[in-house]
GUKE-103295 format. One record per atom (N, C-alpha, C): chain; residue in three letters; atom name; x negated, y negated, z negated. Coordinates in nm, 3 decimals, always signed. Last residue first. Example, Ala and Ser with C-alpha at 12.3 -4.5 7.8 and 13.67 -1.06 7.14 Angstrom:
BEGIN
A_SER_N_-1.285_+0.225_-0.708
A_SER_CA_-1.367_+0.106_-0.714
A_SER_C_-1.290_-0.003_-0.787
A_ALA_N_-1.319_+0.569_-0.780
A_ALA_CA_-1.230_+0.450_-0.780
A_ALA_C_-1.320_+0.330_-0.780
This chain:
BEGIN
A_SER_N_-1.892_+0.817_+1.359
A_SER_CA_-1.882_+0.866_+1.496
A_SER_C_-1.978_+0.798_+1.589
A_ALA_N_-1.925_+0.677_+1.125
A_ALA_CA_-1.998_+0.803_+1.139
A_ALA_C_-1.997_+0.853_+1.283
A_VAL_N_-1.750_+0.466_+1.160
A_VAL_CA_-1.893_+0.437_+1.149
A_VAL_C_-1.975_+0.563_+1.174
A_GLY_N_-1.506_+0.604_+1.160
A_GLY_CA_-1.543_+0.522_+1.275
A_GLY_C_-1.692_+0.489_+1.277
A_GLU_N_-1.505_+0.714_+0.906
A_GLU_CA_-1.508_+0.803_+1.022
A_GLU_C_-1.552_+0.727_+1.147
A_LYS_N_-1.481_+0.477_+0.758
A_LYS_CA_-1.600_+0.560_+0.742
A_LYS_C_-1.616_+0.656_+0.859
A_ARG_N_-1.229_+0.392_+0.836
A_ARG_CA_-1.345_+0.307_+0.865
A_ARG_C_-1.474_+0.389_+0.856
A_LYS_N_-1.076_+0.601_+0.733
A_LYS_CA_-1.079_+0.580_+0.877
A_LYS_C_-1.197_+0.492_+0.917
A_GLN_N_-1.123_+0.568_+0.457
A_GLN_CA_-1.163_+0.692_+0.523
A_GLN_C_-1.174_+0.672_+0.674
A_ALA_N_-1.010_+0.315_+0.413
A_ALA_CA_-1.154_+0.335_+0.389
A_ALA_C_-1.203_+0.461_+0.460
A_THR_N_-0.744_+0.377_+0.473
A_THR_CA_-0.815_+0.274_+0.549
A_THR_C_-0.966_+0.292_+0.535
A_LEU_N_-0.684_+0.561_+0.274
A_LEU_CA_-0.686_+0.606_+0.414
A_LEU_C_-0.758_+0.505_+0.503
A_THR_N_-0.700_+0.388_+0.052
A_THR_CA_-0.785_+0.506_+0.060
A_THR_C_-0.797_+0.553_+0.204
A_LEU_N_-0.499_+0.203_+0.108
A_LEU_CA_-0.638_+0.157_+0.101
A_LEU_C_-0.735_+0.274_+0.110
A_VAL_N_-0.272_+0.370_+0.096
A_VAL_CA_-0.305_+0.300_+0.220
A_VAL_C_-0.452_+0.257_+0.219
A_ARG_N_-0.281_+0.452_-0.173
A_ARG_CA_-0.287_+0.551_-0.063
A_ARG_C_-0.332_+0.485_+0.067
A_ALA_N_-0.252_+0.205_-0.302
A_ALA_CA_-0.374_+0.283_-0.323
A_ALA_C_-0.390_+0.388_-0.212
A_LEU_N_+0.006_+0.139_-0.219
A_LEU_CA_-0.106_+0.054_-0.180
A_LEU_C_-0.238_+0.131_-0.194
A_ASP_N_+0.149_+0.339_-0.350
A_ASP_CA_+0.150_+0.334_-0.204
A_ASP_C_+0.032_+0.251_-0.152
A_ARG_N_+0.098_+0.261_-0.615
A_ARG_CA_+0.047_+0.390_-0.566
A_ARG_C_+0.045_+0.396_-0.414
A_ARG_N_+0.232_+0.017_-0.626
A_ARG_CA_+0.088_+0.024_-0.656
A_ARG_C_+0.027_+0.152_-0.601
A_THR_N_+0.491_+0.104_-0.571
A_THR_CA_+0.424_+0.016_-0.476
A_THR_C_+0.273_+0.016_-0.498
A_ALA_N_+0.547_+0.255_-0.800
A_ALA_CA_+0.549_+0.319_-0.668
A_ALA_C_+0.474_+0.235_-0.564
A_ARG_N_+0.534_+0.056_-1.000
A_ARG_CA_+0.441_+0.170_-1.002
A_ARG_C_+0.432_+0.235_-0.863
A_LEU_N_+0.747_-0.108_-0.917
A_LEU_CA_+0.614_-0.163_-0.938
A_LEU_C_+0.509_-0.052_-0.930
A_GLN_N_+0.966_+0.057_-0.924
A_GLN_CA_+0.921_+0.005_-0.795
A_GLN_C_+0.779_-0.048_-0.805
A_SER_N_+1.030_+0.097_-1.186
A_SER_CA_+0.954_+0.204_-1.120
A_SER_C_+0.904_+0.160_-0.982
A_PRO_N_+1.196_-0.108_-1.258
A_PRO_CA_+1.054_-0.120_-1.291
A_PRO_C_+0.968_-0.012_-1.224
A_LYS_N_+1.446_-0.235_-1.086
A_LYS_CA_+1.387_-0.103_-1.105
A_LYS_C_+1.238_-0.118_-1.133
A_ALA_N_+1.495_-0.512_-1.113
A_ALA_CA_+1.602_-0.414_-1.132
A_ALA_C_+1.547_-0.275_-1.161
A_LEU_N_+1.336_-0.769_-1.272
A_LEU_CA_+1.312_-0.655_-1.184
A_LEU_C_+1.415_-0.546_-1.215
A_GLN_N_+1.343_-0.978_-1.441
A_GLN_CA_+1.450_-0.972_-1.342
A_GLN_C_+1.434_-0.853_-1.248
A_ARG_N_+1.149_-1.072_-1.622
A_ARG_CA_+1.248_-0.972_-1.665
A_ARG_C_+1.369_-0.966_-1.571
A_ALA_N_+0.943_-1.210_-1.533
A_ALA_CA_+1.063_-1.289_-1.560
A_ALA_C_+1.178_-1.200_-1.608
A_HIS_N_+0.768_-1.005_-1.484
A_HIS_CA_+0.736_-1.096_-1.594
A_HIS_C_+0.855_-1.186_-1.630
A_HIS_N_+0.898_-0.891_-1.261
A_HIS_CA_+0.879_-0.812_-1.384
A_HIS_C_+0.853_-0.904_-1.503
A_GLN_N_+0.880_-1.089_-1.068
A_GLN_CA_+1.011_-1.048_-1.118
A_GLN_C_+1.000_-0.973_-1.250
A_ILE_N_+0.601_-1.087_-1.034
A_ILE_CA_+0.668_-1.208_-1.081
A_ILE_C_+0.805_-1.173_-1.139
A_GLY_N_+0.568_-0.826_-0.939
A_GLY_CA_+0.501_-0.869_-1.062
A_GLY_C_+0.566_-0.993_-1.121
A_PHE_N_+0.710_-0.829_-0.701
A_PHE_CA_+0.756_-0.744_-0.810
A_PHE_C_+0.694_-0.785_-0.943
A_GLY_N_+0.545_-1.006_-0.555
A_GLY_CA_+0.684_-1.042_-0.585
A_GLY_C_+0.739_-0.960_-0.701
A_PHE_N_+0.310_-0.850_-0.542
A_PHE_CA_+0.307_-0.983_-0.603
A_PHE_C_+0.448_-1.025_-0.645
A_LEU_N_+0.406_-0.629_-0.402
A_LEU_CA_+0.355_-0.611_-0.537
A_LEU_C_+0.351_-0.745_-0.611
A_GLU_N_+0.462_-0.745_-0.154
A_GLU_CA_+0.570_-0.687_-0.234
A_GLU_C_+0.527_-0.675_-0.380
A_GLY_N_+0.199_-0.814_-0.079
A_GLY_CA_+0.302_-0.917_-0.094
A_GLY_C_+0.418_-0.869_-0.180
A_ARG_N_+0.083_-0.561_-0.063
A_ARG_CA_+0.029_-0.660_-0.159
A_ARG_C_+0.130_-0.771_-0.185
A_LEU_N_+0.233_-0.451_+0.145
A_LEU_CA_+0.247_-0.396_+0.011
A_LEU_C_+0.191_-0.491_-0.095
A_THR_N_+0.139_-0.608_+0.360
A_THR_CA_+0.280_-0.610_+0.323
A_THR_C_+0.300_-0.561_+0.179
A_ARG_N_-0.130_-0.529_+0.366
A_ARG_CA_-0.096_-0.671_+0.348
A_ARG_C_+0.049_-0.684_+0.300
A_ALA_N_-0.101_-0.258_+0.421
A_ALA_CA_-0.163_-0.300_+0.294
A_ALA_C_-0.128_-0.445_+0.264
A_LYS_N_+0.008_-0.275_+0.678
A_LYS_CA_+0.087_-0.213_+0.571
A_LYS_C_+0.031_-0.255_+0.434
A_GLU_N_-0.210_-0.382_+0.813
A_GLU_CA_-0.087_-0.459_+0.805
A_GLU_C_+0.003_-0.406_+0.692
A_GLU_N_-0.387_-0.169_+0.788
A_GLU_CA_-0.422_-0.298_+0.729
A_GLU_C_-0.300_-0.387_+0.714
A_LEU_N_-0.248_+0.025_+0.932
A_LEU_CA_-0.274_+0.046_+0.789
A_LEU_C_-0.309_-0.085_+0.721
A_GLU_N_-0.256_-0.087_+1.187
A_GLU_CA_-0.127_-0.068_+1.122
A_GLU_C_-0.143_-0.047_+0.972
A_PRO_N_-0.534_-0.079_+1.242
A_PRO_CA_-0.463_-0.208_+1.232
A_PRO_C_-0.328_-0.197_+1.162
A_LEU_N_-0.579_+0.210_+1.229
A_LEU_CA_-0.641_+0.118_+1.135
A_LEU_C_-0.570_-0.018_+1.129
A_GLY_N_-0.269_+0.392_+1.284
A_GLY_CA_-0.404_+0.348_+1.318
A_GLY_C_-0.455_+0.248_+1.215
A_LEU_N_-0.085_+0.658_+1.129
A_LEU_CA_-0.103_+0.518_+1.164
A_LEU_C_-0.249_+0.489_+1.198
A_ARG_N_-0.087_+0.914_+1.037
A_ARG_CA_-0.058_+0.895_+1.179
A_ARG_C_-0.080_+0.752_+1.224
A_ARG_N_-0.119_+0.889_+0.767
A_ARG_CA_-0.234_+0.939_+0.845
A_ARG_C_-0.213_+0.919_+0.994
A_LEU_N_+0.134_+0.816_+0.677
A_LEU_CA_+0.028_+0.716_+0.679
A_LEU_C_-0.089_+0.760_+0.765
A_GLU_N_+0.269_+1.057_+0.688
A_GLU_CA_+0.316_+0.945_+0.771
A_GLU_C_+0.206_+0.840_+0.785
A_ALA_N_+0.129_+1.198_+0.494
A_ALA_CA_+0.127_+1.246_+0.632
A_ALA_C_+0.172_+1.137_+0.729
A_PRO_N_+0.190_+1.060_+0.256
A_PRO_CA_+0.055_+1.054_+0.312
A_PRO_C_+0.048_+1.100_+0.457
A_LYS_N_+0.503_+0.880_+0.259
A_LYS_CA_+0.430_+1.006_+0.251
A_LYS_C_+0.290_+0.991_+0.313
A_MET_N_+0.592_+0.606_+0.062
A_MET_CA_+0.562_+0.657_+0.195
A_MET_C_+0.474_+0.780_+0.181
């Protein structure tokens, strides 16, 4: 997901997206260890998407406290 798309989301939507990505990451990890993951690059992409979402969540929370 592009950072510009994520910036348009509100804090509740970002938290829901993080929850979803954590679930996907868990499933991909299990598939990876069982050697059933079709695209190993999905694991890396999901980790990076989660990091983007968590970074934007922290920034939005900080802006909310500063305001």
